[in-house]
N, C-alpha and C positions, 0 to 999 in steps of 0.2 A: 632678151628675157622680158616676159610679160609682166604687167603690174601685179598680177596674181602671184606669179612666181616670186617676184620681189617681196611682196607682203609675207608670203609663207616663209621666205628666207629670213626676213626681219623678225617675224614672230619666233621662229626657231632660235635665232641668235639671242633674242631677249630672254627666252626661257632658259637657255644654256647659261647666260650670264647672271641671271638672278635666281633661278631655281635652287641650285645647290647651296647658296649662301643663306637662305632663310631659315633652314633647320638649325644650324649652329646658333643663330641669334635667338631662336625660341628656347633652345636648351640653356643658353646663358641667362636668359630672362627667368626661366624656371629656377635655375640654381640661385640667382639673386633673391628671388622671392622666398625660396626655402630657407636660405641663410637668414633673412630678416625674420621669418617666423620662428626659427630656432632661437635666435637672439632674444626675441620678445618673450618666448616661453621661459628661457633661462632667467631673464630679469624678473619675471613674475614669480618664479620659484624662489629666487633669492629674497624678494620682498616678503613672501609668505614665511620663510624661515626666520627673518628678522622680527616679524610681528609675533610669531610664536615664542621666540626667545625672550622678547620683552614681556609677554604675558606670564611666562614661567618665572622670570625674575620678580615680577610684581607679586605672584602668588607665594613666593618664598618669603617675602617680607610682609608680615601682617602688621600694619601700623595702627596704633591705638589713637584715640581722639586727642590725647594730650601731647602727642608728638613723640612718645616713646614707642618701643617695639615690644611684641609679645616676648616676655622674658624667657620662656622655655624653648622658643623656636631655635633650632640648631644645636641645642644641648643634647647630651647623651647621658644615660643613667650610669651608675657605677659599674654595671655589667657591660657597658658599651653599646646599649640599645638606644635608638633615637627616642627622645622623650616627646610625648604628645603635649601640645601647648596647653597651659593651665586654663581652667575655666573658673568662673566666679564661684566662690564658696556659698553654698546654701545648705543649712543643716539637714534638711530633708533629702537633698541630692547626695550629700556626703553619707548619710545614714544608709540610703538605698544602695550606694556604691559598695559600702562595706558589707552589706548583706547579700549582694549580688555575686555573679560569677564572672564578671569582666576581668580581664588580666590586671594584675596589680601594676602600679606605676603611674596612675593618673595623678595630676597635680591640680590643686585648687588655690586660687588667689584669695586671701582674706581681704576683702574690699574695704572693710572698716578699720583694718589694721594698717594705718599709714602714720608717718612720722613727720615732725617738724624738721627743718633743715639742721643737720648736724646732731640730731637727737635720737636716742633709742628708747625714749619714755613713751609708754602706752597711755593714751587718753581713755576716758570713760567708754566711748563707743568701741574702741579697740578691745578693752577688757571684757565688754559684754559679748563681743563676737568670739573671743577666746574662750569664755565660759561656755558658750553654746558648743564649741568644738570639744571641750573637755567632757561635756555631758554625753555627746555621741560616743566618744572614745570609751567612756565608762561602760557602755553597753556592748562593746567589742574589745574585751581585755586582751585578745590575741593580736589585735591590730598594732602595727608599727608604722610610725610616720617619720618623715624627715622634713625639718624646717629649713628653708633657704631664705637668707636675708639678702636684701638688695639696697643699693644706694643710688641716688641720682648722679649724673656725671659732673656735677659742679665740685670744684676743689681738687685736692690731691688724690690720685688713684689709690695709693697705699693706705691713706687714712680712710678712704671710702670702703676699702676692703675690710678693714677692722670694724668700721661702723656697721657694715652690713651683717657681720657676725654678731655684734652686740645686739642688734635688733632681733635676730633669731633667738639669741639667749634670753632676751626679755620676754618673748612669747613663750618659750619653754618654761620659764619661771612662773609665768601667769597660768599656764596649763596645769602645772603641778599644784599650784596654790588652789586652783579650781577643782582639783580632784582627779585629774587624768592619771591613769596607771603609771606608776614609777617605772622608768626604764623603757617606756614605749616611744620615746622621742629622741631622735638624733639631730645633729646640726650640720649645716654647711653654709658657706658664705659665697655669694656670687659676685659681690662687689658692685661696680657701676652697671646700670642698665638704662636704656632709652637715650634720648638726646635733649631732654628738657629737665630743668630743675623744678620738678613738681612733686607733690605728695604721692601721686600715683606711682612714681618710680622709687619711692622710699617705702618699701613694703616687705611682706613675708609671704612665701608660698608654702603650702603643705602638700607633700607628696607621700602617697601611701606606698610603703615598701613591703608590707606583709599584712595578712589578715587571717 
């Protein structure tokens, strides 16, 4: 046999021994790469879901600057409807709301009506704000409001529940004294709110129930 024949025979043997095995290796490599890409995509998707869940949880809890939480968040009305978080009371805004066509149920926080620890006594600033509220209600004799009293979380929960009602009662008495229409005010007590023993958590909210 000549050298040429020998070379041809060797080349043929080499192709036969190596050719059929390269394709499975390539396929296995592709499968490995595809699996890695699918795993990476799944991991990224899980991270996105975790981030979105954290954002949703943060949005559900609106935290005030004093360490308390928005008192109305998560509460429902007597009819079972979710309540919109309370906004700061301003007489002009309250007047506009009573005159407007927005759905009833909005709540207002009386910012100047706060209390000393363990007390339901109104100071002069609180009485001035209550007098403003009474003046607006006099212009809308058909309006009905609900006062909700709150207490900070310090002390006994049962005692704070009673105290929160006493605070709402104090505001109702001051409203009547300032000339608010008789029978236009109902009461409820929410008890403890927030996580700090501050005046901002010892308060009363006003919710419009009819107009």
